[in-house]
Kinemage of the C-alpha trace (Angstrom):
@kinemage 1
@onewidth
@group {chain A} dominant
@subgroup {mainchain}
@vectorlist {calphas} color= white
{ca met a 1} P -137.794 -50.453 -26.335
{ca gln a 2} L -138.371 -54.129 -25.656
{ca pro a 3} L -136.448 -55.544 -22.674
{ca asn a 4} L -134.423 -57.966 -24.808
{ca glu a 5} L -133.779 -55.591 -27.713
{ca asn a 6} L -130.059 -54.998 -28.249
{ca thr a 7} L -129.372 -51.510 -29.588
{ca gly a 8} L -125.709 -52.206 -30.321
{ca his a 9} L -124.130 -52.048 -33.782
{ca pro a 10} L -124.121 -55.408 -35.639
{ca arg a 11} L -120.326 -55.230 -36.098
{ca arg a 12} L -119.633 -53.904 -32.590
{ca trp a 13} L -117.105 -56.590 -31.559
{ca ala a 14} L -115.103 -56.200 -34.775
{ca ile a 15} L -115.218 -52.427 -34.242
{ca leu a 16} L -113.907 -52.928 -30.708
{ca gly a 17} L -110.956 -54.885 -32.121
{ca val a 18} L -110.112 -51.972 -34.434
{ca leu a 19} L -110.368 -49.505 -31.544
{ca val a 20} L -108.071 -51.642 -29.399
{ca ile a 21} L -105.458 -51.626 -32.195
{ca ser a 22} L -105.733 -47.828 -32.374
{ca leu a 23} L -105.412 -47.530 -28.607
{ca leu a 24} L -102.496 -49.962 -28.323
{ca val a 25} L -100.260 -47.973 -30.635
{ca val a 26} L -100.784 -44.758 -28.612
{ca val a 27} L -100.260 -46.213 -25.135
{ca leu a 28} L -97.483 -48.542 -26.305
{ca asp a 29} L -95.457 -45.672 -27.686
{ca asn a 30} L -95.749 -43.820 -24.398
{ca thr a 31} L -93.874 -46.637 -22.599
{ca ile a 32} L -91.636 -48.076 -25.311
{ca leu a 33} L -89.446 -44.960 -25.474
{ca asn a 34} L -88.229 -45.356 -21.895
{ca val a 35} L -85.900 -48.237 -22.739
{ca ala a 36} L -84.389 -46.309 -25.673
{ca leu a 37} L -83.223 -43.311 -23.635
{ca arg a 38} L -79.710 -44.634 -22.984
{ca thr a 39} L -79.223 -45.328 -26.690
{ca leu a 40} L -80.521 -41.878 -27.664
{ca ala a 41} L -77.920 -40.318 -25.348
{ca asp a 42} L -75.089 -42.158 -27.138
{ca pro a 43} L -73.411 -39.795 -29.676
{ca val a 44} L -72.406 -42.744 -31.885
{ca his a 45} L -75.424 -45.062 -31.832
{ca gly a 46} L -78.014 -42.405 -31.002
{ca leu a 47} L -78.432 -38.631 -31.177
{ca gly a 48} L -76.097 -37.608 -28.358
{ca ala a 49} L -79.071 -36.128 -26.491
{ca ser a 50} L -78.470 -34.415 -23.162
{ca gln a 51} L -80.438 -35.328 -20.028
{ca gly a 52} L -82.750 -32.339 -20.537
{ca glu a 53} L -83.325 -33.236 -24.186
{ca leu a 54} L -84.169 -36.813 -23.221
{ca glu a 55} L -86.683 -35.567 -20.660
{ca trp a 56} L -88.357 -33.333 -23.222
{ca ser a 57} L -88.485 -36.112 -25.816
{ca ile a 58} L -90.928 -37.738 -23.371
{ca asn a 59} L -92.570 -34.636 -21.966
{ca ser a 60} L -93.250 -32.836 -25.247
{ca tyr a 61} L -95.614 -35.703 -26.025
{ca thr a 62} L -97.224 -35.687 -22.575
{ca leu a 63} L -97.675 -31.913 -22.507
{ca val a 64} L -99.431 -31.688 -25.877
{ca phe a 65} L -101.399 -34.898 -25.270
{ca ala a 66} L -102.822 -33.764 -21.917
{ca gly a 67} L -103.470 -30.228 -23.123
{ca leu a 68} L -105.523 -31.244 -26.177
{ca leu a 69} L -107.426 -34.313 -24.904
{ca phe a 70} L -110.470 -32.407 -23.733
{ca thr a 71} L -110.610 -30.158 -26.806
{ca phe a 72} L -110.425 -33.074 -29.241
{ca gly a 73} L -113.070 -35.013 -27.303
{ca val a 74} L -115.460 -32.079 -27.698
{ca leu a 75} L -114.551 -31.585 -31.374
{ca gly a 76} L -115.089 -35.300 -32.047
{ca asp a 77} L -118.660 -35.018 -30.790
{ca arg a 78} L -119.176 -32.179 -33.263
{ca val a 79} L -117.274 -33.080 -36.465
{ca gly a 80} L -117.503 -36.874 -36.195
{ca arg a 81} L -115.663 -39.411 -34.051
{ca arg a 82} L -114.560 -41.657 -36.894
{ca arg a 83} L -113.200 -38.643 -38.759
{ca met a 84} L -111.296 -37.514 -35.656
{ca leu a 85} L -109.926 -41.037 -35.163
{ca val a 86} L -108.664 -41.252 -38.765
{ca ile a 87} L -107.078 -37.783 -38.538
{ca gly a 88} L -105.411 -38.735 -35.262
{ca leu a 89} L -104.046 -42.013 -36.627
{ca ala a 90} L -102.697 -40.315 -39.747
{ca leu a 91} L -100.940 -37.625 -37.681
{ca phe a 92} L -99.567 -40.236 -35.293
{ca gly a 93} L -98.178 -42.324 -38.148
{ca leu a 94} L -96.569 -39.320 -39.847
{ca ala a 95} L -95.032 -38.142 -36.572
{ca ser a 96} L -93.720 -41.655 -35.862
{ca leu a 97} L -91.971 -41.676 -39.239
{ca leu a 98} L -90.455 -38.239 -38.542
{ca ser a 99} L -89.325 -39.401 -35.085
{ca ala a 100} L -87.645 -42.523 -36.446
{ca tyr a 101} L -85.490 -40.509 -38.852
{ca ala a 102} L -84.854 -37.444 -36.663
{ca gln a 103} L -81.289 -36.174 -37.076
{ca thr a 104} L -81.103 -34.015 -33.954
{ca pro a 105} L -82.673 -34.088 -30.478
{ca gly a 106} L -84.627 -30.932 -31.355
{ca gln a 107} L -86.212 -32.663 -34.361
{ca leu a 108} L -87.144 -35.632 -32.174
{ca ile a 109} L -88.750 -33.375 -29.553
{ca ala a 110} L -90.807 -31.591 -32.231
{ca ala a 111} L -91.898 -34.872 -33.834
{ca arg a 112} L -92.903 -36.233 -30.432
{ca ala a 113} L -95.060 -33.138 -29.864
{ca leu a 114} L -96.829 -33.866 -33.166
{ca met a 115} L -97.360 -37.439 -31.960
{ca gly a 116} L -99.067 -35.918 -28.911
{ca val a 117} L -101.523 -34.114 -31.202
{ca gly a 118} L -102.367 -37.395 -32.933
{ca gly a 119} L -102.650 -39.299 -29.661
{ca ala a 120} L -105.000 -36.674 -28.211
{ca ala a 121} L -107.309 -37.132 -31.210
{ca ile a 122} L -107.219 -40.955 -30.981
{ca met a 123} L -107.711 -41.652 -27.273
{ca pro a 124} L -111.104 -39.985 -26.570
{ca ala a 125} L -112.473 -41.112 -29.945
{ca thr a 126} L -111.949 -44.806 -29.100
{ca leu a 127} L -113.949 -44.623 -25.871
{ca ser a 128} L -116.745 -42.465 -27.256
{ca ile a 129} L -117.180 -44.806 -30.244
{ca ile a 130} L -117.492 -47.740 -27.811
{ca ser a 131} L -120.304 -45.888 -26.033
{ca asn a 132} L -122.104 -45.380 -29.337
{ca val a 133} L -121.821 -48.848 -30.866
{ca phe a 134} L -122.514 -50.931 -27.726
{ca asp a 135} L -125.798 -51.462 -25.945
{ca pro a 136} L -125.559 -50.254 -22.303
{ca arg a 137} L -125.857 -53.883 -21.157
{ca glu a 138} L -122.662 -54.838 -23.069
{ca arg a 139} L -120.806 -51.571 -22.661
{ca gly a 140} L -119.247 -52.557 -19.325
{ca arg a 141} L -117.663 -55.666 -20.841
{ca ala a 142} L -116.414 -53.690 -23.850
{ca ile a 143} L -114.875 -51.023 -21.622
{ca gly a 144} L -113.248 -53.814 -19.589
{ca ile a 145} L -111.532 -55.080 -22.745
{ca trp a 146} L -110.564 -51.494 -23.612
{ca ala a 147} L -109.040 -50.998 -20.138
{ca gly a 148} L -107.219 -54.335 -20.403
{ca ala a 149} L -105.639 -53.145 -23.641
{ca val a 150} L -104.314 -50.054 -21.822
{ca gly a 151} L -102.722 -52.239 -19.146
{ca leu a 152} L -101.274 -54.600 -21.728
{ca ala a 153} L -99.680 -51.761 -23.673
{ca val a 154} L -98.169 -50.226 -20.526
{ca ala a 155} L -96.538 -53.534 -19.623
{ca ile a 156} L -95.361 -54.820 -23.020
{ca gly a 157} L -93.926 -51.488 -24.175
{ca pro a 158} L -90.581 -51.962 -22.369
{ca val a 159} L -90.390 -55.604 -23.525
{ca leu a 160} L -90.950 -54.724 -27.169
{ca gly a 161} L -88.560 -51.776 -26.907
{ca gly a 162} L -85.838 -53.999 -25.450
{ca leu a 163} L -86.267 -56.571 -28.227
{ca leu a 164} L -86.120 -53.947 -30.969
{ca leu a 165} L -83.008 -52.295 -29.543
{ca glu a 166} L -81.208 -55.634 -29.329
{ca his a 167} L -81.646 -56.211 -33.058
{ca tyr a 168} L -82.209 -52.816 -34.758
{ca trp a 169} L -81.329 -49.122 -34.492
{ca trp a 170} L -83.108 -46.761 -32.070
{ca gly a 171} L -85.516 -45.454 -34.711
{ca ser a 172} L -87.204 -48.860 -34.874
{ca val a 173} L -89.097 -48.085 -31.642
{ca phe a 174} L -90.962 -45.391 -33.615
{ca leu a 175} L -90.968 -46.973 -37.064
{ca ile a 176} L -92.919 -49.984 -35.787
{ca asn a 177} L -95.922 -47.669 -35.344
{ca val a 178} L -96.227 -46.886 -39.057
{ca pro a 179} L -97.563 -50.220 -40.419
{ca val a 180} L -99.843 -50.605 -37.378
{ca val a 181} L -101.292 -47.142 -37.967
{ca ala a 182} L -101.767 -47.850 -41.687
{ca leu a 183} L -103.690 -51.020 -40.830
{ca gly a 184} L -105.728 -49.090 -38.260
{ca val a 185} L -106.725 -46.372 -40.745
{ca ala a 186} L -107.847 -48.976 -43.298
{ca leu a 187} L -109.902 -50.934 -40.755
{ca val a 188} L -111.483 -47.792 -39.276
{ca ala a 189} L -112.565 -46.663 -42.748
{ca leu a 190} L -113.955 -50.131 -43.477
{ca leu a 191} L -115.717 -51.018 -40.221
{ca val a 192} L -116.305 -48.056 -37.917
{ca pro a 193} L -119.538 -46.074 -38.445
{ca glu a 194} L -119.541 -42.307 -38.182
{ca ser a 195} L -121.245 -40.767 -35.166
{ca arg a 196} L -121.576 -37.276 -33.768
{ca asp a 197} L -123.750 -35.173 -31.520
{ca pro a 198} L -126.937 -34.510 -33.577
{ca glu a 199} L -127.486 -31.184 -31.807
{ca pro a 200} L -124.014 -29.834 -31.063
{ca gly a 201} L -125.043 -26.199 -30.784
{ca arg a 202} L -122.470 -23.456 -31.100
{ca val a 203} L -118.782 -24.087 -30.415
{ca asp a 204} L -117.621 -22.590 -27.133
{ca ala a 205} L -114.362 -21.367 -28.639
{ca phe a 206} L -113.345 -19.270 -25.645
{ca gly a 207} L -114.013 -22.155 -23.249
{ca val a 208} L -111.961 -24.528 -25.405
{ca leu a 209} L -109.097 -21.986 -25.477
{ca leu a 210} L -109.190 -21.626 -21.681
{ca ser a 211} L -109.090 -25.408 -21.221
{ca val a 212} L -106.036 -25.776 -23.486
{ca val a 213} L -104.113 -22.893 -21.908
{ca gly a 214} L -104.947 -24.000 -18.369
{ca leu a 215} L -104.077 -27.658 -18.893
{ca val a 216} L -100.843 -26.903 -20.772
{ca ala a 217} L -99.674 -24.398 -18.140
{ca leu a 218} L -100.524 -26.723 -15.236
{ca thr a 219} L -98.945 -29.779 -16.877
{ca tyr a 220} L -95.812 -27.828 -17.836
{ca gly a 221} L -95.368 -26.605 -14.262
{ca ile a 222} L -95.803 -30.126 -12.884
{ca ile a 223} L -93.340 -31.647 -15.337
{ca asp a 224} L -90.724 -28.905 -15.028
{ca gly a 225} L -90.968 -28.902 -11.233
{ca gly a 226} L -90.514 -32.658 -11.116
{ca glu a 227} L -87.392 -32.427 -13.268
{ca his a 228} L -85.669 -29.379 -11.807
{ca gly a 229} L -87.309 -28.807 -8.424
{ca phe a 230} L -90.300 -26.865 -7.169
{ca asp a 231} L -88.211 -24.073 -5.650
{ca arg a 232} L -88.207 -21.806 -8.736
{ca pro a 233} L -90.651 -18.939 -9.446
{ca leu a 234} L -91.278 -20.094 -13.034
{ca val a 235} L -92.638 -23.447 -11.852
{ca trp a 236} L -95.098 -21.937 -9.406
{ca ala a 237} L -96.088 -19.208 -11.861
{ca ser a 238} L -96.978 -21.939 -14.351
{ca ile a 239} L -98.842 -24.101 -11.819
{ca val a 240} L -100.732 -21.243 -10.167
{ca gly a 241} L -101.421 -19.652 -13.538
{ca gly a 242} L -102.749 -22.948 -14.900
{ca val a 243} L -105.017 -23.453 -11.890
{ca ala a 244} L -106.263 -19.857 -12.197
{ca val a 245} L -107.069 -20.276 -15.902
{ca leu a 246} L -108.879 -23.570 -15.207
{ca ala a 247} L -110.881 -21.822 -12.456
{ca trp a 248} L -111.741 -19.152 -15.013
{ca phe a 249} L -112.763 -21.974 -17.396
{ca val a 250} L -115.123 -23.421 -14.757
{ca arg a 251} L -116.648 -19.997 -14.082
{ca his a 252} L -117.076 -19.359 -17.802
{ca glu a 253} L -118.666 -22.777 -18.401
{ca arg a 254} L -121.161 -22.256 -15.569
{ca arg a 255} L -122.357 -19.024 -17.206
{ca ser a 256} L -122.206 -20.091 -20.853
{ca ser a 257} L -125.411 -20.864 -22.733
{ca his a 258} L -123.471 -23.393 -24.863
{ca pro a 259} L -120.758 -24.866 -22.584
{ca ala a 260} L -118.072 -27.173 -23.922
{ca leu a 261} L -118.304 -29.007 -20.576
{ca asp a 262} L -121.323 -28.744 -18.302
{ca val a 263} L -119.451 -28.444 -14.992
{ca arg a 264} L -122.692 -29.154 -13.135
{ca leu a 265} L -121.982 -32.805 -13.933
{ca phe a 266} L -119.457 -32.785 -11.098
{ca arg a 267} L -122.351 -32.476 -8.672
{ca val a 268} L -123.493 -35.930 -9.808
{ca pro a 269} L -121.717 -38.671 -7.792
{ca arg a 270} L -121.926 -41.193 -10.677
{ca phe a 271} L -119.749 -38.824 -12.723
{ca ala a 272} L -117.565 -37.051 -10.142
{ca ala a 273} L -116.646 -40.025 -7.906
{ca pro a 274} L -115.120 -42.249 -10.626
{ca val a 275} L -113.271 -39.236 -12.083
{ca ala a 276} L -111.714 -38.667 -8.643
{ca met a 277} L -110.897 -42.385 -8.273
{ca ile a 278} L -109.130 -42.483 -11.638
{ca gly a 279} L -107.091 -39.413 -10.744
{ca leu a 280} L -105.996 -40.789 -7.358
{ca val a 281} L -105.102 -44.246 -8.711
{ca phe a 282} L -103.059 -42.985 -11.653
{ca phe a 283} L -101.283 -40.429 -9.466
{ca ala a 284} L -100.150 -43.242 -7.177
{ca ala a 285} L -99.532 -45.979 -9.759
{ca met a 286} L -97.500 -43.931 -12.245
{ca gly a 287} L -95.337 -42.561 -9.438
{ca val a 288} L -94.489 -46.094 -8.307
{ca met a 289} L -93.858 -47.280 -11.880
{ca phe a 290} L -91.421 -44.388 -12.252
{ca phe a 291} L -89.166 -45.450 -9.382
{ca ser a 292} L -89.663 -49.213 -9.738
{ca ser a 293} L -87.942 -49.093 -13.142
{ca phe a 294} L -84.847 -47.505 -11.543
{ca tyr a 295} L -84.993 -50.000 -8.699
{ca leu a 296} L -85.028 -52.984 -11.063
{ca gln a 297} L -82.384 -51.715 -13.503
{ca leu a 298} L -79.894 -50.140 -11.080
{ca val a 299} L -80.369 -51.550 -7.580
{ca arg a 300} L -81.138 -55.072 -8.853
{ca gly a 301} L -79.032 -54.922 -12.039
{ca tyr a 302} L -81.601 -56.116 -14.615
{ca ser a 303} L -81.308 -55.135 -18.280
{ca pro a 304} L -84.044 -53.043 -19.970
{ca leu a 305} L -85.457 -56.181 -21.607
{ca glu a 306} L -85.405 -58.131 -18.351
{ca thr a 307} L -87.062 -55.198 -16.589
{ca gly a 308} L -89.796 -55.155 -19.207
{ca leu a 309} L -90.357 -58.885 -18.705
{ca leu a 310} L -90.678 -58.349 -14.952
{ca phe a 311} L -93.644 -56.044 -15.603
{ca leu a 312} L -95.506 -58.841 -17.415
{ca pro a 313} L -97.427 -60.029 -14.310
{ca phe a 314} L -99.130 -56.626 -14.341
{ca ala a 315} L -100.128 -57.164 -17.983
{ca val a 316} L -101.305 -60.738 -17.376
{ca ala a 317} L -103.495 -59.588 -14.497
{ca gln a 318} L -104.976 -56.795 -16.622
{ca leu a 319} L -105.736 -59.157 -19.491
{ca ala a 320} L -107.264 -61.768 -17.200
{ca phe a 321} L -109.374 -59.574 -14.932
{ca ala a 322} L -110.322 -56.365 -16.771
{ca pro a 323} L -112.674 -58.084 -19.278
{ca arg a 324} L -114.367 -59.903 -16.378
{ca ser a 325} L -114.922 -56.822 -14.257
{ca ala a 326} L -118.318 -56.118 -15.868
{ca thr a 327} L -119.590 -59.514 -14.654
{ca met a 328} L -118.321 -58.716 -11.175
{ca val a 329} L -120.071 -55.339 -11.238
{ca arg a 330} L -123.379 -56.951 -12.217
{ca arg a 331} L -123.037 -59.473 -9.401
{ca tyr a 332} L -121.685 -57.290 -6.589
{ca gly a 333} L -122.135 -53.665 -7.704
{ca ser a 334} L -119.697 -50.936 -8.720
{ca arg a 335} L -118.977 -49.908 -5.138
{ca ala a 336} L -117.870 -53.347 -3.934
{ca val a 337} L -115.747 -54.067 -7.029
{ca ser a 338} L -114.103 -50.639 -6.913
{ca val a 339} L -113.315 -50.911 -3.199
{ca val a 340} L -111.722 -54.348 -3.629
{ca gly a 341} L -109.680 -53.040 -6.556
{ca leu a 342} L -108.543 -50.004 -4.596
{ca val a 343} L -107.580 -52.119 -1.560
{ca leu a 344} L -105.506 -54.476 -3.734
{ca thr a 345} L -103.836 -51.548 -5.512
{ca ser a 346} L -103.046 -49.795 -2.220
{ca val a 347} L -101.543 -52.980 -0.763
{ca ala a 348} L -99.466 -53.609 -3.906
{ca leu a 349} L -98.107 -50.048 -3.990
{ca gly a 350} L -97.475 -50.065 -0.245
{ca ala a 351} L -95.503 -53.317 -0.567
{ca phe a 352} L -92.623 -51.306 -2.046
{ca ala a 353} L -92.221 -49.688 1.364
{ca phe a 354} L -90.834 -53.066 2.532
{ca val a 355} L -88.749 -53.979 -0.537
{ca asp a 356} L -84.964 -53.682 -0.418
{ca ala a 357} L -81.924 -54.761 -2.454
{ca ala a 358} L -82.157 -58.355 -1.180
{ca thr a 359} L -85.918 -58.931 -1.437
{ca pro a 360} L -86.707 -62.111 -3.439
{ca ile a 361} L -87.758 -60.946 -6.879
{ca trp a 362} L -90.837 -63.195 -6.851
{ca leu a 363} L -92.300 -60.979 -4.116
{ca val a 364} L -91.913 -57.957 -6.415
{ca leu a 365} L -93.669 -59.917 -9.176
{ca val a 366} L -96.529 -60.704 -6.789
{ca ala a 367} L -96.856 -56.981 -6.027
{ca phe a 368} L -97.028 -56.179 -9.754
{ca phe a 369} L -99.658 -58.886 -10.243
{ca leu a 370} L -101.791 -57.591 -7.359
{ca gln a 371} L -101.539 -54.079 -8.742
{ca gly a 372} L -102.721 -55.351 -12.123
{ca val a 373} L -105.678 -57.183 -10.556
{ca gly a 374} L -106.578 -54.115 -8.528
{ca met a 375} L -106.445 -51.637 -11.401
{ca ala a 376} L -108.330 -54.080 -13.640
{ca asn a 377} L -111.215 -53.801 -11.185
{ca ile a 378} L -111.041 -50.016 -10.835
{ca met a 379} L -110.775 -48.654 -14.374
{ca pro a 380} L -113.681 -50.511 -16.058
{ca pro a 381} L -116.394 -49.773 -13.440
{ca ala a 382} L -115.138 -46.196 -13.033
{ca thr a 383} L -115.088 -45.578 -16.780
{ca glu a 384} L -118.484 -47.241 -17.237
{ca ser a 385} L -119.954 -45.041 -14.498
{ca ile a 386} L -118.602 -41.908 -16.202
{ca met a 387} L -119.876 -42.913 -19.635
{ca ser a 388} L -123.285 -44.070 -18.392
{ca ala a 389} L -123.831 -40.702 -16.702
{ca leu a 390} L -124.001 -39.098 -20.159
{ca pro a 391} L -126.254 -39.702 -23.156
{ca arg a 392} L -124.581 -41.415 -26.101
{ca glu a 393} L -124.373 -38.251 -28.179
{ca lys a 394} L -122.200 -36.637 -25.467
{ca ala a 395} L -119.819 -39.593 -25.156
{ca gly a 396} L -116.814 -37.562 -26.297
{ca val a 397} L -117.127 -35.237 -23.316
{ca gly a 398} L -117.088 -38.106 -20.811
{ca ser a 399} L -114.202 -39.812 -22.577
{ca ala a 400} L -112.211 -36.586 -22.750
{ca val a 401} L -112.709 -35.778 -19.067
{ca ser a 402} L -111.720 -39.317 -18.021
{ca asn a 403} L -108.589 -39.364 -20.165
{ca thr a 404} L -107.552 -35.812 -19.292
{ca ile a 405} L -107.779 -36.525 -15.565
{ca arg a 406} L -105.740 -39.710 -16.063
{ca gln a 407} L -102.952 -37.972 -17.986
{ca val a 408} L -102.718 -34.945 -15.686
{ca ala a 409} L -102.813 -37.181 -12.590
{ca ala a 410} L -100.093 -39.431 -14.036
{ca ala a 411} L -97.849 -36.424 -14.768
{ca leu a 412} L -98.522 -35.043 -11.290
{ca gly a 413} L -97.799 -38.443 -9.699
{ca val a 414} L -94.453 -38.805 -11.449
{ca ala a 415} L -93.530 -35.219 -10.587
{ca val a 416} L -94.586 -35.229 -6.939
{ca ile a 417} L -93.589 -38.781 -5.994
{ca gly a 418} L -90.427 -38.395 -8.075
{ca ser a 419} L -89.606 -35.203 -6.168
{ca val a 420} L -90.155 -36.962 -2.823
{ca leu a 421} L -87.872 -39.753 -4.043
{ca ala a 422} L -85.187 -37.298 -5.168
{ca ala a 423} L -85.305 -35.316 -1.908
{ca gly a 424} L -85.114 -38.476 0.203
{ca tyr a 425} L -82.204 -39.786 -1.863
{ca arg a 426} L -80.275 -36.503 -1.573
{ca asn a 427} L -80.725 -36.408 2.192
{ca gly a 428} L -79.581 -40.022 2.553
{ca ile a 429} L -76.531 -39.793 0.295
{ca glu a 430} L -75.266 -36.445 1.638
{ca pro a 431} L -72.822 -37.939 4.226
{ca ala a 432} L -71.134 -39.964 1.454
{ca leu a 433} L -70.396 -36.817 -0.609
{ca val a 434} L -67.960 -35.259 1.858
{ca asp a 435} L -64.791 -36.951 0.577
{ca leu a 436} L -65.692 -36.945 -3.133
{ca pro a 437} L -64.298 -34.553 -5.777
{ca pro a 438} L -66.759 -31.695 -6.500
{ca ala a 439} L -67.782 -32.956 -9.950
{ca ala a 440} L -68.345 -36.510 -8.727
{ca gly a 441} L -70.196 -35.242 -5.655
{ca thr a 442} L -72.599 -33.250 -7.826
{ca ala a 443} L -73.359 -36.266 -10.042
{ca val a 444} L -73.821 -38.607 -7.081
{ca gly a 445} L -76.078 -36.140 -5.269
{ca glu a 446} L -78.378 -35.686 -8.279
{ca ser a 447} L -79.458 -39.274 -8.869
{ca leu a 448} L -78.779 -42.963 -8.398
{ca ala a 449} L -77.766 -43.201 -12.067
{ca gly a 450} L -75.223 -40.435 -11.459
{ca ala a 451} L -73.829 -42.385 -8.509
{ca tyr a 452} L -73.321 -45.497 -10.651
{ca ala a 453} L -71.569 -43.453 -13.352
{ca ala a 454} L -69.284 -41.743 -10.823
{ca ala a 455} L -68.495 -45.009 -9.025
{ca gly a 456} L -67.011 -46.424 -12.202
{ca gln a 457} L -64.291 -43.749 -12.069
{ca leu a 458} L -63.429 -44.040 -8.362
{ca gly a 459} L -61.566 -47.352 -8.430
{ca pro a 460} L -61.604 -49.292 -5.120
{ca ala a 461} L -63.922 -46.717 -3.508
{ca gly a 462} L -66.608 -47.359 -6.126
{ca pro a 463} L -68.367 -50.376 -4.528
{ca gln a 464} L -68.684 -48.571 -1.190
{ca leu a 465} L -70.271 -45.566 -2.919
{ca ile a 466} L -72.711 -47.809 -4.808
{ca ala a 467} L -73.753 -49.502 -1.568
{ca ala a 468} L -74.408 -46.109 0.060
{ca ala a 469} L -76.336 -44.876 -3.000
{ca asn a 470} L -78.464 -48.040 -3.100
{ca asp a 471} L -79.295 -47.704 0.597
{ca ser a 472} L -80.255 -44.045 0.141
{ca phe a 473} L -82.421 -44.838 -2.884
{ca val a 474} L -84.206 -47.741 -1.173
{ca ser a 475} L -84.944 -45.600 1.899
{ca ala a 476} L -86.342 -42.848 -0.342
{ca met a 477} L -88.342 -45.468 -2.247
{ca his a 478} L -89.954 -46.607 1.010
{ca leu a 479} L -91.128 -43.057 1.744
{ca ser a 480} L -92.419 -42.576 -1.814
{ca ala a 481} L -94.266 -45.920 -1.784
{ca thr a 482} L -95.960 -45.014 1.504
{ca leu a 483} L -97.174 -41.740 -0.002
{ca ala a 484} L -98.453 -43.537 -3.108
{ca ala a 485} L -100.308 -46.145 -1.047
{ca leu a 486} L -101.986 -43.423 1.055
{ca val a 487} L -103.118 -41.559 -2.076
{ca ala a 488} L -104.595 -44.758 -3.572
{ca ala a 489} L -106.258 -45.567 -0.242
{ca ala a 490} L -108.002 -42.172 -0.347
{ca gly a 491} L -109.879 -43.562 -3.342
{ca ile a 492} L -111.405 -46.202 -1.041
{ca leu a 493} L -113.180 -43.451 0.912
{ca val a 494} L -114.456 -41.906 -2.333
{ca ala a 495} L -115.801 -45.269 -3.555
{ca leu a 496} L -117.466 -46.132 -0.236
{ca arg a 497} L -119.170 -42.757 -0.045
{ca phe a 498} L -120.183 -42.038 -3.618
{ca met a 499} L -120.004 -45.060 -5.973
{ca pro a 500} L -123.354 -46.758 -6.701
{ca gly a 501} L -124.134 -50.122 -5.125
{ca arg a 502} L -125.571 -53.220 -6.757
{ca ala a 503} L -129.146 -51.906 -6.775
{ca ser a 504} L -128.299 -48.614 -8.493
{ca thr a 505} L -129.161 -48.580 -12.188
{ca gly a 506} L -129.441 -44.889 -13.002
{ca gly a 507} L -129.447 -43.891 -16.658
{ca pro a 508} L -127.919 -40.805 -18.234
{ca val a 509} L -128.301 -37.526 -16.384
{ca thr a 510} L -131.314 -35.646 -17.695
{ca ile a 511} L -133.365 -32.577 -16.925
{ca gly a 512} L -134.631 -32.613 -13.390
{ca glu a 513} L -132.102 -35.066 -11.957
{ca pro a 514} L -131.004 -34.044 -8.453
{ca gly a 515} L -128.009 -31.744 -8.492
{ca leu a 516} L -128.721 -30.464 -11.986
{ca ala a 517} L -131.145 -28.039 -13.447
{ca gly a 518} L -131.820 -26.666 -16.873
{ca ala a 519} L -130.208 -28.254 -19.907
{ca ala a 520} L -129.112 -31.858 -20.147
{ca pro a 521} L -125.397 -32.501 -19.783
{ca gly a 522} L -123.458 -30.585 -22.354
{ca gln a 523} L -126.590 -29.215 -23.966
{ca gly a 524} L -126.325 -25.574 -24.730
{ca gln a 525} L -129.645 -24.893 -26.369
């Protein structure tokens, strides 16, 4: 190939626009529902859903999504990525329509699970198509735009949800997906070329089954433990069982002549290090996003719409810096850019250890902005390193691994950091429960939201209880933020030790590369 020859698709930038639309609708829906939970609990204006039903309306999506990501990434390489993307969009649109007109909480939970199936087909397909239509020299910039779209969707979801709920019924937060999905399907069919692995070999059906069972069991245990506590046998049976099945999956893949995932890739720093970085960052960031929403709405008294608007600095930073990260990587190298991003993210998350009920809100906005800048300079170089470690025909595997790690780490972060928050809050509020009626004491001890609800029925004693609950929550938030910052900072050590510097330009892993032997990544023949 000539040095200046561009091997990208002629319509690659238009294709990227279509992929961003497809990605936005998936990520947006994962955040937009949060502001509708109070309405869904209302028996008149919503479905009268209980707290457990509300939790599962979110988690049924997450559980199915995380469990199927890897499988659908592998299947996309085999049956065609455009085909998988169209199937995923169609399922997502249908499930959105069913969710919007659900008549019971059970129907909503089932429809959300179907949305998880569609989302799992869409997400890895978008990234693997980018790897196939862009020349390696432009791929970093394209992935930067892709990562910026993820950040934008995370931040604008609550804003859009708040606007819809102010003017329409709760089902509008799902119904808005339908026309976007219809447009996406039409544009994908018109613009996106089909691509697949030309030599897929046999399907490792048993390996795929092990990956689904292991991921679903692990994710279920994490989610259920975060909601109801990690002191129950069922939770640990699920977590330990999931880990055991995934260990069995690794052992099976190492011995298989046609592995779904060549686990030897994890010996290659260019692949393993960014996967670890993504996991650590999303563990920390999603845990902080979980409690910062409660802090803004309850401790500070902002409405759901106002809370969504306060997250906009994160989105602005993502939009401004993620597309430029490729230029920074070319100038300074992946290691330097990743380390700076991780330092900024750690500082931003750690800032919540010093925030209280009287902190000027502009300081919180600065923390959100710094977090956005930091993550904008972590995700693109990490994702580019993962994708460049594989040949184009195996792009679905790299995309699936990256997205699976992100989803599982996010669920684990919310569960673990949320559990630390809950335990710290319970310990802090315990002295205030002594003089309360048993029912009120139970509600106050469970959560800050329960304390606000109980305070409304206690008359003159209510403000004193709210002050005690706020103090307990803020103290617990400080502990949780410290944990999150330490987890993100661990990524700095990974980047310094394993990420490539400016001079490193390695291509896809091939036969004979150090740390690997035998077949090329994912090759089974």
